[in-house]
TORPA-4810 file (N, C-alpha, C, O; in nm, 3 decimals):
<nodes>
NODE_1_11.107_12.305_10.023_10.997_12.228_10.079_11.046_12.144_10.196_11.158_12.093_10.195_M
NODE_2_10.961_12.130_10.296_10.995_12.050_10.415_10.908_11.923_10.411_10.785_11.929_10.407_K
NODE_3_10.975_11.809_10.413_10.911_11.676_10.418_10.940_11.620_10.560_11.055_11.608_10.602_I
NODE_4_10.831_11.587_10.631_10.845_11.529_10.767_10.805_11.383_10.762_10.702_11.347_10.704_V
NODE_5_10.889_11.299_10.826_10.863_11.152_10.830_10.856_11.110_10.977_10.941_11.146_11.058_V
NODE_6_10.752_11.034_11.011_10.742_10.977_11.147_10.850_10.862_11.151_10.854_10.776_11.063_S
NODE_7_10.936_10.865_11.254_11.051_10.778_11.253_11.076_10.712_11.390_11.030_10.761_11.493_A
NODE_8_11.150_10.601_11.389_11.186_10.532_11.508_11.325_10.570_11.559_11.368_10.520_11.663_A
NODE_9_11.397_10.657_11.487_11.530_10.698_11.522_11.563_10.839_11.469_11.476_10.910_11.417_G
NODE_10_11.690_10.877_11.484_11.724_11.018_11.455_11.804_11.032_11.327_11.849_11.143_11.298_V
NODE_11_11.825_10.931_11.251_11.907_10.946_11.129_11.817_10.922_11.004_11.705_10.871_11.015_T
NODE_12_11.866_10.959_10.891_11.786_10.937_10.769_11.782_10.788_10.731_11.704_10.747_10.645_K
NODE_13_11.866_10.706_10.796_11.865_10.563_10.779_11.772_10.493_10.876_11.750_10.373_10.866_E
NODE_14_11.715_10.572_10.973_11.623_10.514_11.072_11.497_10.464_10.999_11.468_10.505_10.887_S
NODE_15_11.424_10.374_11.064_11.306_10.320_11.001_11.187_10.413_11.026_11.171_10.475_11.131_M
NODE_16_11.104_10.418_10.922_10.976_10.492_10.934_10.893_10.422_11.039_10.890_10.299_11.045_L
NODE_17_10.827_10.499_11.123_10.734_10.445_11.220_10.591_10.477_11.171_10.556_10.593_11.150_D
NODE_18_10.510_10.372_11.153_10.376_10.391_11.099_10.282_10.461_11.194_10.176_10.508_11.154_K
NODE_19_10.322_10.469_11.325_10.242_10.540_11.423_10.276_10.686_11.420_10.391_10.722_11.442_R
NODE_20_10.179_10.771_11.395_10.211_10.916_11.385_10.222_10.975_11.525_10.328_11.027_11.560_F
NODE_21_10.117_10.968_11.605_10.114_11.035_11.732_10.206_10.974_11.837_10.243_11.040_11.934_G
NODE_22_10.243_10.848_11.818_10.327_10.779_11.915_10.465_10.743_11.861_10.536_10.666_11.926_R
NODE_23_10.506_10.796_11.744_10.642_10.772_11.696_10.740_10.843_11.789_10.704_10.938_11.859_C
NODE_24_10.861_10.796_11.790_10.959_10.856_11.881_11.013_10.995_11.826_11.032_11.090_11.902_E
NODE_25_11.034_10.999_11.698_11.092_11.119_11.637_11.024_11.159_11.509_10.951_11.079_11.450_Y
NODE_26_11.046_11.278_11.466_11.016_11.325_11.335_11.145_11.364_11.267_11.224_11.441_11.322_F
NODE_27_11.168_11.312_11.147_11.282_11.350_11.067_11.232_11.453_10.966_11.140_11.426_10.890_I
NODE_28_11.292_11.570_10.966_11.254_11.678_10.877_11.359_11.690_10.767_11.476_11.716_10.796_I
NODE_29_11.319_11.672_10.643_11.406_11.686_10.530_11.373_11.812_10.457_11.259_11.833_10.418_F
NODE_30_11.471_11.898_10.438_11.451_12.025_10.368_11.508_12.006_10.227_11.629_11.990_10.210_D
NODE_31_11.423_12.008_10.127_11.465_11.984_9.992_11.547_12.105_9.938_11.623_12.087_9.843_T
NODE_32_11.533_12.219_9.992_11.609_12.334_9.945_11.754_12.328_9.985_11.840_12.374_9.910_D
NODE_33_11.782_12.272_10.103_11.918_12.263_10.152_11.972_12.123_10.151_12.090_12.101_10.180_T
NODE_34_11.884_12.023_10.118_11.924_11.881_10.117_11.974_11.837_10.254_12.068_11.758_10.265_N
NODE_35_11.910_11.890_10.360_11.957_11.860_10.496_11.844_11.792_10.577_11.725_11.809_10.552_S
NODE_36_11.890_11.714_10.675_11.797_11.643_10.765_11.811_11.693_10.908_11.921_11.730_10.950_Y
NODE_37_11.701_11.696_10.982_11.698_11.729_11.123_11.602_11.637_11.193_11.493_11.611_11.142_E
NODE_38_11.638_11.587_11.310_11.550_11.497_11.387_11.499_11.578_11.510_11.577_11.646_11.577_A
NODE_39_11.368_11.570_11.536_11.314_11.634_11.656_11.235_11.526_11.729_11.169_11.443_11.666_I
NODE_40_11.242_11.527_11.865_11.161_11.431_11.941_11.011_11.463_11.928_10.974_11.580_11.923_P
NODE_41_10.930_11.365_11.922_10.786_11.383_11.915_10.730_11.419_12.050_10.744_11.344_12.146_N
NODE_42_10.667_11.533_12.058_10.611_11.582_12.186_10.496_11.495_12.235_10.462_11.497_12.354_A
NODE_43_10.435_11.419_12.144_10.321_11.338_12.182_10.352_11.195_12.227_10.264_11.123_12.274_G
NODE_44_10.479_11.155_12.212_10.508_11.013_12.232_10.467_10.957_12.366_10.423_10.842_12.372_V
NODE_45_10.480_11.033_12.474_10.451_10.986_12.607_10.325_11.049_12.665_10.301_11.038_12.785_N
NODE_46_10.246_11.113_12.583_10.124_11.179_12.632_10.021_11.073_12.677_10.007_10.969_12.613_A
NODE_47_9.950_11.101_12.785_9.849_11.005_12.830_9.725_11.014_12.738_9.645_10.920_12.735_S
NODE_48_9.708_11.117_12.667_9.600_11.136_12.572_9.632_11.252_12.479_9.716_11.335_12.513_G
NODE_49_9.571_11.260_12.367_9.590_11.369_12.274_9.726_11.368_12.204_9.775_11.473_12.163_G
NODE_50_9.787_11.249_12.189_9.920_11.238_12.129_9.917_11.286_11.986_10.008_11.357_11.943_A
NODE_51_9.814_11.249_11.909_9.805_11.291_11.769_9.790_11.439_11.755_9.843_11.497_11.660_G
NODE_52_9.720_11.503_11.846_9.699_11.646_11.841_9.837_11.716_11.868_9.874_11.809_11.797_I
NODE_53_9.909_11.671_11.972_10.037_11.727_12.003_10.136_11.712_11.887_10.208_11.805_11.852_K
NODE_54_10.137_11.592_11.829_10.226_11.565_11.716_10.188_11.650_11.596_10.276_11.704_11.529_A
NODE_55_10.061_11.661_11.567_10.016_11.740_11.450_10.055_11.887_11.468_10.101_11.950_11.373_A
NODE_56_10.036_11.940_11.587_10.073_12.079_11.616_10.219_12.099_11.599_10.261_12.206_11.553_N
NODE_57_10.302_12.001_11.635_10.445_12.008_11.617_10.483_12.013_11.471_10.573_12.088_11.433_Q
NODE_58_10.415_11.934_11.385_10.439_11.933_11.242_10.400_12.065_11.179_10.469_12.115_11.090_I
NODE_59_10.289_12.121_11.226_10.241_12.247_11.175_10.344_12.360_11.210_10.378_12.443_11.126_I
NODE_60_10.391_12.358_11.337_10.487_12.460_11.381_10.621_12.449_11.306_10.694_12.547_11.292_E
NODE_61_10.653_12.325_11.257_10.776_12.304_11.182_10.761_12.352_11.036_10.857_12.348_10.959_A
NODE_62_10.643_12.397_11.000_10.611_12.450_10.867_10.633_12.344_10.758_10.687_12.371_10.650_K
NODE_63_10.587_12.222_10.793_10.598_12.110_10.699_10.503_12.130_10.579_10.393_12.184_10.593_A
NODE_64_10.549_12.086_10.461_10.465_12.086_10.344_10.404_11.948_10.321_10.291_11.935_10.274_N
NODE_65_10.484_11.843_10.358_10.441_11.704_10.337_10.470_11.628_10.464_10.568_11.653_10.533_V
NODE_66_10.378_11.530_10.492_10.398_11.438_10.604_10.392_11.299_10.550_10.296_11.260_10.484_L
NODE_67_10.499_11.220_10.578_10.499_11.075_10.542_10.490_10.995_10.670_10.572_11.009_10.760_I
NODE_68_10.389_10.914_10.676_10.364_10.832_10.797_10.281_10.708_10.754_10.253_10.687_10.635_T
NODE_69_10.244_10.629_10.854_10.160_10.510_10.826_10.016_10.548_10.816_9.951_10.521_10.715_G
NODE_70_9.963_10.612_10.920_9.827_10.658_10.923_9.807_10.769_11.023_9.894_10.797_11.105_N
NODE_71_9.693_10.831_11.018_9.662_10.945_11.105_9.529_10.917_11.171_9.434_10.877_11.105_L
NODE_72_9.522_10.939_11.306_9.392_10.929_11.376_9.307_11.046_11.336_9.355_11.140_11.272_G
NODE_73_9.178_11.043_11.374_9.084_11.151_11.338_9.128_11.291_11.375_9.118_11.381_11.292_P
NODE_74_9.176_11.312_11.496_9.210_11.446_11.538_9.334_11.499_11.463_9.336_11.613_11.417_N
NODE_75_9.436_11.415_11.452_9.558_11.453_11.382_9.525_11.476_11.234_9.575_11.572_11.175_A
NODE_76_9.443_11.390_11.173_9.406_11.403_11.033_9.340_11.540_11.008_9.371_11.610_10.912_F
NODE_77_9.246_11.576_11.099_9.175_11.700_11.080_9.269_11.824_11.088_9.256_11.918_11.010_E
NODE_78_9.361_11.820_11.183_9.456_11.933_11.197_9.549_11.940_11.075_9.571_12.048_11.020_L
NODE_79_9.604_11.827_11.034_9.695_11.821_10.920_9.622_11.871_10.791_9.677_11.949_10.714_I
NODE_80_9.501_11.823_10.772_9.424_11.860_10.654_9.392_12.009_10.655_9.406_12.075_10.552_E
NODE_81_9.351_12.064_10.769_9.317_12.208_10.777_9.439_12.295_10.756_9.427_12.409_10.712_K
NODE_82_9.556_12.242_10.785_9.682_12.316_10.770_9.734_12.304_10.625_9.837_12.362_10.591_S
NODE_83_9.665_12.229_10.544_9.702_12.210_10.405_9.836_12.142_10.390_9.909_12.170_10.296_K
NODE_84_9.870_12.052_10.482_9.992_11.973_10.475_9.949_11.845_10.406_9.854_11.779_10.448_I
NODE_85_10.022_11.811_10.298_9.993_11.684_10.225_10.038_11.572_10.306_10.155_11.566_10.345_K
NODE_86_9.948_11.476_10.334_9.983_11.356_10.410_9.984_11.238_10.317_9.891_11.220_10.239_A
NODE_87_10.089_11.155_10.324_10.099_11.037_10.241_10.132_10.913_10.328_10.196_10.926_10.432_V
NODE_88_10.089_10.799_10.286_10.106_10.677_10.362_10.223_10.597_10.308_10.245_10.590_10.187_S
NODE_89_10.297_10.537_10.398_10.414_10.456_10.358_10.432_10.339_10.453_10.402_10.349_10.572_C
NODE_90_10.483_10.229_10.400_10.512_10.113_10.480_10.645_10.138_10.554_10.714_10.236_10.527_E
NODE_91_10.679_10.048_10.647_10.804_10.061_10.722_10.925_10.039_10.626_10.935_9.937_10.557_V
NODE_92_11.011_10.135_10.626_11.135_10.131_10.547_11.225_10.245_10.597_11.180_10.327_10.677_M
NODE_93_11.349_10.251_10.554_11.435_10.361_10.596_11.377_10.496_10.550_11.322_10.507_10.440_P
NODE_94_11.390_10.598_10.635_11.332_10.730_10.612_11.380_10.785_10.474_11.298_10.838_10.399_V
NODE_95_11.506_10.773_10.443_11.556_10.822_10.316_11.493_10.758_10.197_11.471_10.822_10.094_N
NODE_96_11.462_10.628_10.209_11.394_10.552_10.102_11.246_10.606_10.085_11.198_10.626_9.974_R
NODE_97_11.181_10.628_10.196_11.043_10.682_10.194_11.039_10.816_10.126_10.949_10.842_10.047_A
NODE_98_11.134_10.901_10.157_11.141_11.034_10.091_11.167_11.017_9.940_11.108_11.087_9.858_I
NODE_99_11.252_10.928_9.907_11.282_10.901_9.764_11.156_10.855_9.693_11.127_10.901_9.583_E
NODE_100_11.080_10.763_9.754_10.956_10.717_9.694_10.856_10.830_9.677_10.788_10.839_9.575_L
NODE_101_10.848_10.917_9.776_10.758_11.030_9.768_10.798_11.120_9.650_10.713_11.163_9.573_Y
NODE_102_10.924_11.147_9.638_10.973_11.234_9.531_10.947_11.177_9.393_10.939_11.251_9.295_Q
NODE_103_10.934_11.043_9.385_10.901_10.977_9.259_10.750_10.954_9.243_10.706_10.881_9.154_K
NODE_104_10.671_11.018_9.332_10.524_11.003_9.330_10.477_10.859_9.340_10.385_10.816_9.271_N
NODE_105_10.546_10.781_9.432_10.518_10.638_9.443_10.445_10.605_9.576_10.432_10.488_9.611_M
NODE_106_10.399_10.708_9.648_10.327_10.689_9.774_10.186_10.737_9.758_10.157_10.824_9.675_L
NODE_107_10.097_10.681_9.839_9.953_10.711_9.829_9.915_10.823_9.929_9.959_10.825_10.044_S
NODE_108_9.832_10.917_9.879_9.780_11.022_9.968_9.692_10.961_10.076_9.625_10.860_10.052_D
NODE_109_9.691_11.021_10.192_9.598_10.983_10.298_9.477_11.071_10.286_9.485_11.191_10.311_I
NODE_110_9.362_11.012_10.248_9.238_11.088_10.227_9.143_11.078_10.344_9.052_11.160_10.359_F
NODE_111_9.165_10.974_10.431_9.073_10.953_10.543_9.150_10.923_10.670_9.262_10.870_10.666_N
NODE_112_9.092_10.956_10.779_9.153_10.924_10.909_9.147_10.778_10.939_9.056_10.708_10.895_A
NODE_113_9.247_10.730_11.016_9.246_10.591_11.061_9.169_10.584_11.192_9.099_10.679_11.228_G
NODE_114_9.180_10.474_11.262_9.110_10.451_11.385_9.177_10.530_11.498_9.300_10.537_11.505_V
NODE_115_9.095_10.590_11.585_9.152_10.662_11.698_9.201_10.564_11.803_9.141_10.458_11.824_A
NODE_116_9.308_10.600_11.868_9.364_10.523_11.984_9.351_10.610_12.104_9.366_10.732_12.094_H
NODE_117_9.324_10.551_12.217_9.301_10.626_12.337_9.408_10.598_12.443_9.413_10.488_12.498_H
NODE_118_9.492_10.696_12.471_9.599_10.677_12.574_9.709_10.591_12.526_9.711_10.545_12.411_G
NODE_119_9.806_10.568_12.617_9.924_10.491_12.587_9.889_10.344_12.589_9.807_10.298_12.669_M
NODE_120_9.955_10.270_12.496_9.929_10.125_12.492_10.062_10.051_12.496_10.064_9.928_12.494_R
</nodes>
């Protein structure tokens, strides 16, 4: 299984970034190999459509689970249609967020958050 976390850095000790479309990196944890990989978020500097670009990147990575703070309407729709389980988490180290997910201690994201328009 692949668990993707929106992150502010490239290591498993980096802090989770609650912004999905504008986070700097995604940390991908593969439970089968117990390995981590960081990829830059393609949407971080987009003038618009950051959530869509980020969601497509997660879909292409074949993620099973997404851990983030919240999802805007467009990203939420793409993630939901792709049957990727999205869960919400507060800011903490990525490895801790994954640990909490594996212990079923994070809440599912059932609704989209507020849309943001362009870079802020």
